[in-house]
Each structure stands twice: as structure tokens, then as C-alpha cells.
Steps between C-alpha positions, in 0.01 A plus 500: 500500500757231419775686686272526805433124490872430464579719802233316701646170378850596611369600843315169531809306396711677763227445761497134402871469568462683833195286576718191479638599839188648660240255630222753439553544125482200263815555292451280193129584473581871513765450232245311290259794525789710366530264202124514446504880513776506239295274274199730538687775319426539130867472408545147636279225357302293748654154534236307690703177518799683649279678751318179595823306558658778703179537704494127581865518610430809714203329668702184564779703658244689709359170627845355563583810703256374762598134475882509498551679835245269661686197365831635631350571840325163528805308379709648780229462766366853505154639564275777374664724757829456319345593165327804651825599668680471166258744337517746789878470505513577129298818544713610796815408308392715206416798720787476749819672389721198562727333245349185352172566683307322225698184578542529877144617570312191374736265681473682834123532451463128442718423802300730728174364361606148588609609847157660549353166395675360809768308313838454660791698358640210293164414344428869439836542325439198277147615410622856442761366261234304308269799485787719386605252228142484374475879499829546315407234243161656437643852479774392261247326278277811487800723432621282212155496339463878541843550339408269212178695448700823502736352241203399285362851544827656382514257206148600394588869533811448290312301235231766458714806572443643152121492534494601867729799484390658173369851544 
């Protein structure tokens, strides 16, 4: 049963890292569920303080994921259309087989969203830049936390390797 939980944990950790880039999947929260799943195995002792701290961090990052892009958009004079365009552009950028689609897509989406909002080209470009900066900042923050959680996961696996992998 422990090996099954570890496999599920690894999958959740990888999904958490991928979720750092996808707006649909909460990366750090998914990674935290991977940590929780690892601690549910009999081979790894439950560390409630560790799990509580990492959960609080994951929830804070999840909340900031909604606040940071809005701050970037507002600071540069953008609207909700720019934020929506950023999200749509990200999805298109991930699906479209173009180089750097994950970077180009949100920017173009924000720009088009601002143009739809009846902004002139200069204002739309400025707002798109702000929305893009907020998106990149938020994504980078989620990615760093997901990588840290993965590092903690590997450290826990290494620490308890003798009890986990004994047959």
C-alpha cells in the first residue's frame, strides 16, 4: 500500500509542477496533496506541523495567484478584459504548436482583450504588458513553490528510504 501511495504522491507532485503553468490546476495545492499523500503512508511519520505550514503557504500562493495579475493589470491601466484575454491566451499558447506559446499567448490575449474593451492601441499595449507581468510573476511564484515542495518530497523519500523500500 505504501508503494501505491508513493506513486500517487509522485503523480501529484508532477501535476503540481505542471499546474503552476495551467490556470485550471492549482499547482502548489496539488503538490501539497502529494505531500499529504506521502505522509499518509505507514512508512513516513505524520508531521502535522510541517503539513500545516506547507498548507498555509499553498493557500497563500493560491490566493496571490488571483491578486498578483489583477495588481499588474490595474497598475498599468488594464481591465478585466485584459485579465480574461491573458488566461485565454495562455490556454491557446499551451495548445498551439508555436515556440514560446506559453509566453506569447498571454501577452497577445491581454492585448486583444484590451482592444475588445475599446482601448486604443497604446493603452492596450501598456495594459497587456501589465497583465503579462502579473501573470509571469504569479506563475513564477507558483512554480518556485511547487519545486520547493518537490524538493521537500524528495528529501522525505530519501530520509525514509530504508523503511519505504523494504520488502
